[in-house]
C-alpha positions in Angstrom: -29.4 83.9 -96.7 -26.9 83.6 -93.9 -29.3 84.5 -91.1 -28.3 83.3 -87.7 -31.9 82.7 -86.5 -34.3 80.1 -87.8 -37.0 81.5 -90.0 -40.4 81.9 -88.3 -43.2 79.6 -89.5 -45.4 80.7 -92.4 -48.3 81.1 -90.0 -46.5 84.0 -88.2 -46.0 85.9 -91.4 -49.7 85.5 -92.3 -50.7 87.4 -89.3 -50.7 91.2 -89.4 -48.2 93.0 -87.2 -51.0 94.5 -85.3 -52.8 91.2 -84.9 -56.1 92.7 -86.3 -56.1 91.2 -89.8 -57.2 87.7 -90.7 -54.8 84.9 -91.7 -55.5 85.6 -95.3 -54.1 89.1 -95.2 -50.6 88.0 -96.4 -52.2 85.4 -98.7 -51.9 81.7 -98.9 -50.0 79.5 -101.4 -53.2 77.8 -102.5 -54.2 78.7 -106.0 -57.1 81.0 -106.6 -60.2 79.7 -108.4 -59.5 80.6 -112.0 -61.7 83.3 -113.6 -63.5 86.1 -111.8 -66.1 84.0 -110.1 -68.7 83.9 -112.9 -69.7 80.6 -114.5 -68.5 80.3 -118.1 -69.9 76.9 -118.9 -69.1 73.5 -117.7 -65.4 73.3 -116.8 -64.7 76.7 -118.4 -61.8 78.3 -116.6 -59.4 81.2 -117.4 -56.0 82.2 -116.2 -56.0 84.2 -112.9 -55.3 87.9 -113.3 -51.6 88.8 -113.0 -50.8 90.7 -109.9 -47.3 91.9 -109.0 -45.8 93.6 -106.0 -42.5 95.5 -105.9 -40.9 95.6 -102.4 -38.5 98.6 -102.4 -36.3 99.3 -99.4 -36.3 103.0 -98.4 -32.8 104.6 -98.5 -31.4 101.1 -98.1 -27.8 101.7 -97.2 -28.8 104.4 -94.7 -31.5 102.1 -93.3 -29.0 99.3 -92.8 -26.7 101.7 -90.8 -29.6 102.8 -88.6 -30.5 99.2 -87.6 -27.4 99.3 -85.4 -27.4 103.0 -84.8 -31.0 103.9 -83.8 -29.7 107.2 -82.4 -29.4 108.3 -86.0 -33.1 108.1 -86.7 -34.3 111.5 -87.8 -30.8 112.8 -88.4 -29.2 113.5 -91.8 -27.0 110.6 -92.9 -25.0 109.9 -96.1 -23.2 106.8 -97.3 -20.1 107.2 -99.4 -18.7 105.0 -102.3 -15.3 103.2 -102.4 -12.5 105.4 -101.2 -15.1 107.7 -99.7 -15.4 109.4 -103.1 -19.0 110.4 -103.6 -22.5 110.1 -102.0 -24.3 106.8 -103.0 -27.1 106.9 -100.5 -28.9 109.7 -98.5 -31.4 109.8 -95.8 -34.6 111.8 -96.3 -33.1 114.5 -94.0 -30.0 114.8 -96.2 -32.2 115.1 -99.3 -34.1 117.9 -97.7 -30.8 119.7 -97.0 -30.0 119.7 -100.7 -27.3 117.0 -100.8 -27.4 115.6 -104.4 -26.8 112.0 -105.2 -23.3 111.5 -106.5 -22.0 114.6 -104.7 -18.1 114.5 -104.5 -17.4 114.1 -100.8 -14.3 116.4 -100.9 -16.4 119.3 -102.3 -19.2 118.8 -99.6 -17.0 118.1 -96.6 -17.5 121.6 -95.1 -21.3 121.3 -95.9 -21.5 118.0 -94.1 -19.8 119.5 -91.1 -21.9 122.6 -91.1 -25.2 120.8 -91.4 -24.2 118.0 -88.9 -24.5 115.3 -91.6 -23.3 111.9 -90.4 -21.1 110.1 -93.0 -20.4 106.4 -93.4 -18.1 104.6 -95.8 -19.9 101.9 -97.8 -20.2 98.7 -95.7 -21.3 96.5 -98.6 -20.7 93.2 -96.7 -23.3 94.4 -94.2 -25.8 95.6 -96.8 -25.6 92.3 -98.8 -26.4 90.3 -95.6 -29.4 92.5 -94.7 -30.6 92.2 -98.3 -30.6 88.4 -98.0 -32.5 88.5 -94.7 -35.2 90.6 -96.4 -35.4 88.2 -99.3 -35.8 85.3 -96.9 -38.8 87.0 -95.3 -40.4 87.6 -98.7 -39.9 84.0 -99.7 -42.1 83.0 -96.8 -44.9 85.0 -98.5 -44.4 83.4 -101.9 -41.7 81.4 -103.6 -42.5 83.4 -106.8 -39.9 86.1 -106.4 -37.5 88.0 -108.6 -34.6 89.7 -106.7 -34.3 92.7 -109.0 -31.5 94.4 -107.1 -29.9 94.6 -103.6 -32.9 96.6 -102.4 -35.8 95.7 -104.7 -37.7 92.5 -105.3 -40.7 91.7 -107.4 -43.3 89.2 -106.1 -46.0 87.4 -108.2 -49.2 87.4 -106.1 -51.4 85.9 -108.8 -51.9 82.7 -107.0 -52.3 84.1 -103.5 -55.7 84.4 -102.0 -55.5 88.1 -100.9 -58.8 89.9 -100.2 -57.4 93.3 -99.5 -54.1 94.1 -101.2 -53.5 97.4 -99.3 -53.9 95.6 -96.0 -51.6 92.8 -97.2 -49.0 95.4 -98.2 -49.1 97.1 -94.8 -48.7 93.7 -93.1 -45.7 92.9 -95.1 -44.1 96.3 -94.4 -44.7 95.8 -90.6 -43.2 92.2 -90.8 -40.0 93.3 -92.6 -39.6 96.3 -90.3 -40.1 94.1 -87.2 -38.0 91.2 -88.2 -35.2 92.9 -90.1 -35.5 96.6 -89.2 -35.6 98.1 -92.7 -38.6 100.3 -93.8 -39.9 99.4 -97.3 -42.4 100.8 -99.8 -44.7 98.6 -101.8 -46.3 99.0 -105.2 -49.1 96.6 -106.2 -50.4 96.4 -109.8 -51.3 94.1 -112.7 -47.9 94.6 -114.2 -44.3 95.2 -113.2 -44.0 98.7 -114.6 -47.0 100.0 -112.7 -45.8 98.2 -109.5 -42.5 99.9 -109.8 -44.2 103.3 -110.2 -46.4 102.5 -107.3 -43.5 101.8 -105.0 -41.7 105.0 -106.1 -44.9 107.1 -105.3 -45.5 105.3 -102.0 -41.9 106.2 -101.0 -42.2 109.8 -101.9 -45.7 110.5 -100.5 -46.5 109.7 -96.8 -50.2 109.8 -97.5 -50.0 106.3 -99.0 -48.7 104.8 -95.8 -45.9 103.1 -97.7 -48.3 101.1 -100.0 -49.8 102.1 -103.3 -52.3 99.6 -104.8 -53.1 100.3 -108.4 -55.6 97.4 -108.4 -58.0 99.5 -106.2 -57.8 102.6 -108.4 -60.3 103.7 -111.0 -59.0 104.7 -114.5 -59.4 108.4 -113.7 -57.4 108.0 -110.4 -54.7 106.2 -112.3 -54.5 108.9 -114.9 -54.3 111.5 -112.3 -51.4 109.8 -110.6 -49.5 109.1 -113.9 -49.9 112.7 -115.0 -47.8 113.7 -112.0 -44.9 111.3 -112.8 -42.1 112.9 -114.9 -41.1 110.8 -118.0 -37.6 110.2 -116.6 -39.1 108.4 -113.6 -40.8 105.7 -115.7 -39.0 102.4 -115.4 -37.3 101.6 -118.7 -37.1 105.2 -120.1 -33.9 106.5 -118.6 -32.0 109.6 -119.5 -31.1 108.5 -123.0 -34.7 108.1 -124.3 -36.3 110.9 -122.4 -35.1 113.8 -124.6 -36.2 111.9 -127.7 -39.7 111.4 -126.3 -40.0 114.9 -125.0 -39.3 116.1 -128.5 -42.5 114.2 -129.4 -44.5 116.1 -126.8 -44.3 113.2 -124.3 -43.5 114.6 -120.9 -45.2 112.4 -118.3 -46.1 108.8 -117.7 -49.7 109.6 -118.7 -48.6 110.9 -122.1 -46.6 107.7 -122.6 -49.6 105.6 -121.6 -51.7 107.3 -124.2 -49.1 106.8 -127.0 -50.2 104.5 -129.8 -48.4 101.2 -129.5 -47.3 101.3 -133.1 -45.8 104.8 -132.6 -44.1 103.6 -129.3 -42.5 100.8 -131.3 -41.2 103.2 -133.9 -39.7 105.4 -131.2 -38.3 102.8 -128.8 -38.5 99.4 -130.5 -40.5 96.5 -129.3 -39.5 97.2 -125.7 -41.2 100.6 -126.0 -44.4 99.0 -127.3 -44.4 96.6 -124.3 -43.8 99.5 -121.9 -46.9 101.4 -123.2 -48.9 98.2 -123.0 -47.8 97.7 -119.3 -48.7 101.3 -118.5 -52.2 100.5 -119.7 -52.4 97.6 -117.2 -51.5 94.6 -119.3 -48.5 92.5 -118.2 -45.8 92.0 -120.8 -42.8 91.4 -118.5 -42.8 88.1 -116.6 -41.1 87.4 -113.4 -37.5 86.4 -114.0 -36.9 83.8 -111.4 -34.0 82.1 -113.1 -30.8 84.0 -113.3 -29.7 84.9 -116.8 -26.8 82.9 -118.1 -23.6 84.8 -117.2 -21.2 85.6 -120.0 -18.5 87.3 -118.0 -17.4 88.1 -114.5 -15.3 91.1 -113.5 -13.8 92.4 -110.4 -12.3 95.9 -110.5 -11.1 98.5 -108.0 -9.8 102.0 -107.8 -6.8 101.7 -105.6 -6.7 103.4 -102.2 -3.6 105.3 -103.4 -1.8 105.5 -106.7 1.2 103.1 -106.8 4.2 102.2 -109.0 5.4 99.3 -106.8 4.9 95.9 -108.4 4.2 94.0 -105.1 1.2 96.3 -104.5 -0.1 95.5 -108.0 0.6 91.8 -107.4 -1.5 91.8 -104.3 -4.3 93.7 -106.0 -4.6 91.5 -109.0 -4.2 88.3 -106.9 -7.0 89.5 -104.5 -9.4 90.5 -107.3 -8.7 87.2 -109.1 -9.4 85.2 -106.0 -12.8 87.0 -105.6 -13.8 86.4 -109.2 -12.7 82.7 -109.1 -14.6 82.1 -105.9 -17.8 83.5 -107.5 -17.2 81.4 -110.6 -17.0 78.3 -108.5 -20.2 79.4 -106.6 -22.0 79.4 -109.9 -20.5 76.1 -111.0 -18.7 77.5 -114.0 -15.3 77.2 -115.7 -13.6 80.0 -117.7 -11.8 79.5 -121.0 -10.3 83.0 -121.0 -9.1 85.6 -118.5 -7.9 89.1 -118.8 -6.6 92.0 -116.7 -6.4 95.8 -117.0 -4.4 98.5 -115.3 -4.8 102.3 -115.8 -3.3 105.5 -114.6 -5.6 108.3 -113.4 -7.6 109.6 -116.3 -7.9 113.0 -114.6 -4.2 113.5 -114.8 -1.9 114.2 -117.8 -0.5 111.2 -119.7 -3.4 108.8 -119.1 -2.6 105.2 -120.1 -4.2 101.8 -120.0 -2.7 98.3 -120.2 -4.5 95.0 -120.8 -3.6 91.4 -121.2 -5.5 88.2 -122.0 -4.9 84.5 -121.8 -6.8 81.5 -123.1 -6.8 78.1 -121.4 -6.8 74.8 -123.2 -8.5 73.3 -120.2 -11.3 75.6 -118.8 -10.6 76.4 -115.1 -11.9 78.1 -112.0 -8.6 77.3 -110.1 -7.7 80.5 -108.1 -4.0 79.6 -108.0 -3.7 78.9 -111.7 -5.6 82.1 -112.6 -3.5 84.2 -110.3 -0.2 82.7 -111.7 -1.1 83.3 -115.4 -2.5 86.8 -114.9 0.5 88.0 -112.8 2.8 86.8 -115.6 0.9 89.1 -118.0 1.0 92.0 -115.5 4.8 91.6 -114.9 5.4 91.5 -118.7 3.8 95.0 -119.1 4.9 96.5 -115.8 7.0 99.7 -115.6 8.0 101.3 -112.3 7.8 104.7 -114.1 4.0 104.8 -114.1 1.6 105.5 -111.2 -1.2 103.0 -111.4 -4.6 104.2 -110.3 -7.1 101.4 -111.1 -7.1 97.7 -111.9 -9.3 94.7 -112.5 -9.7 91.2 -113.8 -12.2 89.7 -116.2 -13.1 86.0 -116.6 -15.2 85.0 -119.6 -16.1 82.4 -122.2 -17.7 80.0 -119.7 -18.6 76.4 -119.7 -20.5 74.4 -117.0 -18.1 72.8 -114.5 -19.6 69.4 -114.9 -19.1 69.2 -118.7 -15.4 69.1 -119.6 -14.9 68.6 -123.3 -11.8 66.6 -124.1 -9.9 66.7 -127.4 -8.0 64.3 -129.7 -4.7 66.2 -129.6 -4.2 66.0 -125.8 -4.3 69.7 -125.1 -7.1 69.2 -122.5 -5.8 67.5 -119.4 -8.6 65.7 -117.5 -6.4 64.4 -114.7 -4.9 67.8 -113.9 -8.4 69.3 -114.1 -9.8 66.7 -111.6 -7.0 67.5 -109.1 -7.7 71.2 -109.5 -11.4 70.8 -108.7 -10.6 68.7 -105.6 -8.1 71.3 -104.4 -10.6 74.1 -104.8 -13.3 72.1 -103.2 -11.1 71.5 -100.2 -10.1 75.2 -99.8 -13.8 76.3 -100.2 -14.9 73.8 -97.6 -12.3 75.0 -95.1 -13.2 78.7 -95.6 -16.9 77.9 -95.3 -16.4 76.1 -92.0 -13.7 78.3 -90.4 -14.3 81.7 -91.9 -13.9 83.7 -95.1 -10.3 83.7 -96.5 -9.0 81.5 -93.7 -7.0 79.8 -96.4 -5.9 82.0 -99.2 -2.9 82.6 -101.5 0.2 84.4 -100.2 0.2 86.9 -103.0 -3.0 88.4 -101.6 -1.1 89.5 -98.5 1.9 91.2 -100.1 0.3 94.6 -99.5 -2.9 96.3 -98.4 -2.1 99.7 -99.8 -4.2 99.0 -102.9 -7.4 98.5 -100.9 -10.0 101.3 -101.1 -10.0 103.6 -98.1 -13.0 103.2 -95.9 -12.1 105.4 -93.0 -15.7 105.9 -91.9 -16.9 102.3 -92.3 -19.2 100.9 -89.6 -18.5 97.5 -88.0 -19.6 94.5 -90.0 -22.0 93.5 -87.3 -23.5 90.4 -88.8 -20.5 88.7 -90.3 -17.4 89.5 -88.2 -17.2 88.3 -84.6 -14.2 90.6 -84.0 -16.1 93.7 -85.0 -19.1 93.2 -82.6 -19.5 96.0 -80.1 -18.1 95.4 -76.7 -19.8 96.4 -73.4 -17.6 97.1 -70.4 -18.9 97.3 -66.9 -16.9 99.1 -64.3 -17.7 98.5 -60.6 -16.7 101.4 -58.4 -16.5 100.7 -54.7 -16.6 103.7 -52.4 -14.0 103.5 -49.7 -16.6 104.7 -47.2 -19.0 101.9 -48.2 -19.6 99.3 -45.5 -22.1 96.5 -45.0 
């Protein structure tokens, strides 16, 4: 994470925010004695019980905005998508006013004004930075972490010596709120599915104090909770499976929990059987600490305004390619193939879509080469008679950057490839030291008209010096003032 301050020592995190809990409240990295404390014979030991926690940030995008705008605490706030198109995050106050998720901003503009709802354009650079800060705090609790999404992380607590999980959860909440400023909800359970449900319930019901610990609940208490959870809110069910399950008389998480595993597999496949097993408290889904091998990488955008000018398309494709190539280098990969697409507005008559693809004899992550080849494809299919609405690039068919496979026919050029790698390393090093995009390709600057409109975006407080707030002090001297 690109935090500007050095992380606090582990000892600080292992104290409660109130200073009333023991040093074991947040756990220690020492392994627990295996088994449940009973003697099972000489040297007999069993694996420790699996314990997971899900840390879920509350209304994450809104919470990030409120870190720097504390005056908005308690006021209705919404965050809008690219081009300020629709609502992608709501404060609790906005939810209570009936603003739905995904609400088209243009349809609700008068409602926002009438209800005094504060709007923000999505500031995703800020949100990503805050997310990394939270992850760094959680890594000080345990290195066994799965970053599930920008606002959710699973922790494996199995090897931590935690006497009171509810107290542990509250201490973690206080630490994240104190050090980062974002409120979180925590679910603790013997499996990931129940931990996810616990976090969702803790977020919705203030009575839990932000932490729901399934470990401390009896079977009857768990059944009572699950009976109040609609099927659509169960992790892994979703809107596609829900109608099929409801037709079987399964309407709540409790109904699903009581489903025979064999029947669950018939209805939902092996994943469904695992889901039912997890709802009954047995872990089937391990922590995924390693990133899945990426098979493709895309960068797409809806343009800020429709355009038929080639230099605008050129700037858009060049910029999106540069973003994708930079990410590819960050993951130490090379692409054998690249593609682009352009479309008109599908909501207008005469919708059309154009695509193009190129294969490289020598796999590459060279921004300049990728931009050149993709723009040649764009130019070949370009017509000024069309109004382009959306575009994107796709890189795929990856190989590791350190393993270039040569051939006998001379199509692969190792010398040119080595020069390309060195050139990209130099550009990346300059940009890392002197600032993002300090060195970039000229085609990216041909136009900014394609960029999504973010008229209501807040400053990027943690990553742009030129956007930091400025304080001005004016000294007024009275003409009648005398010493």
